[in-house]
Each structure stands twice: as C-alpha cells, then as structure tokens.
C-alpha positions, 0 to 999 in steps of 0.5 A: 309198762316198758322202759320206753313208756316210762321214759316217755312218761317222765319226759312228758311230765317234765314238759308239763311241769315246765309249762305249768310251773308259774301256775303251780307256784301261784297256787302255792303262793295263795295257801303255801310257801309259794315255791311248789312249781319252782321246786317241781321244775328244778326237780324234773330238770334234774331228772331229765339230766339224770335219765339222759345218762342212765344205762338202758334197763327197765321201767322200774329203773327209770321210775326209781331213778326219777324218785331218788333224784326228786328226793335229793333235788326237790326242796319242801315237801314235794321232794320227799312226797313225789320221791316216794311215789316214783320210788314205790312205782319203781320198786314194785315194777322191779319186784314183778308187780303191776303198775296198779300195785305200784300205784297203790304202793305209792299212795300207801307211802305218801299217806304213811309219810304225810299222815294225810287222809282223803279230804284233808286238802292234800295230793292224796285227794287227787292220788287216791281216787286215781289209784282206785280208778286205775285199778278198776279199769280194763286196759292200760290206755283206758286205766290211765285215762280213768286215773287222770280224770279221777285225779283231775276231779279230785284236785278240783274237789279240794277248792272248798276244803279247809286244809288239815295238813301241810302249810295250808293248814296254818291258814285255817278257814282262809285256806278254803277257796283255793285248789291244793297245789299238790293235788293240782300237780298230781293230776298234771303227772297223771294226765301226762301218763294218760297221754303217752299211754294212749299214744303208745297204744295207737 
C-alpha cells in the first residue's frame, strides 16, 4: 500500500461512515450506548481534517495519524479499538511489514485491548475472518475483496449471538437478534478498502 491508496482508503471510510452514521447509531441503540455512528462520524471528520494538514510521507504515516486521531477524538470503546487498528497498521508498514502483517497486528491489538474472542459478538467477529481471508488470497485487489466479504459474513453471523463482551453483554439473552455495531462498522471499513484497491488497480 502506498500513501495515495492509504489516503483514498481513509477518505472512502469517512464517506461511508457519514452515510451510515445513523444506521450504526440505530444498531447501537438496540444493544449499546446508542452513540457508535455519532462517535465514528466525529472521529473520521477529525481524521479528514488531520490528514489535510499532514505532510506527504508514507502509507504508514497516514494510517498512524488516523489511529492517533481516532484515539483522541472518539468516545466510548470505539476510539481505543479503532485507534489500535490503524496505529498497528501504520506501525507495521513503517517498520517494513506487509499489509497482511499489519492486519494481524491490528487484530492482536484489538483482542488484547478488549479481551474478546471470536464468537463474543464484537468487532472481532468481523475482523478475525477478514484477516485470515486477506492473508490467504493472492493479489491486493483479490485479498481486499476477500477480506471485505469475510467481514460482511462475520458481521451477519453476530445477529443470533448472545454478547459476552461490552455494553451489549449486560443485556444477556436480549442481545440476541441484533447485529453487533462494531462488527458492522468493521465490515464497512473493509468494504471501503476493497473498493479503493480495486479502483487503484484498474
């Protein structure tokens, strides 16, 4: 991933978050604090502003700046979790690692922070299969598309689950029947990656 693609990805994520903010908030209202979409929109608006003044550098710089901005601007659990994702991606790329290795570092960081496992009805249910799908595919556009599809399937799989982590876990059995907001927004972020990667390679 080069700087131009990283900037295009984050711009596409920001657009998607703005478009889906109300939907994400509605999902969170059902089983959480009711602020997921609002918080993410605020965060990516701040990221857009931050990247507008970021000096040209590398993809790692862009993604690292995205992560630190989300950490400082987004409330609730979303800021630390998505901040961890993008900071891990940025650090891996700056250290000479691959994007697949960055995704794995992001997953490791999220699981360490949130103590969540696959099946707990969290963003891990979308991120974990996406990381595996990306790593097993050949070629960047194919890998990004595979990750997006796996994340979408993972997010859908959270609907029947009973939450074992986060605010939704307080609802017990009543958390079943609703998609997890974090898994849904994770799928949205990876769909944006697949879209811009395909455009860049065409």
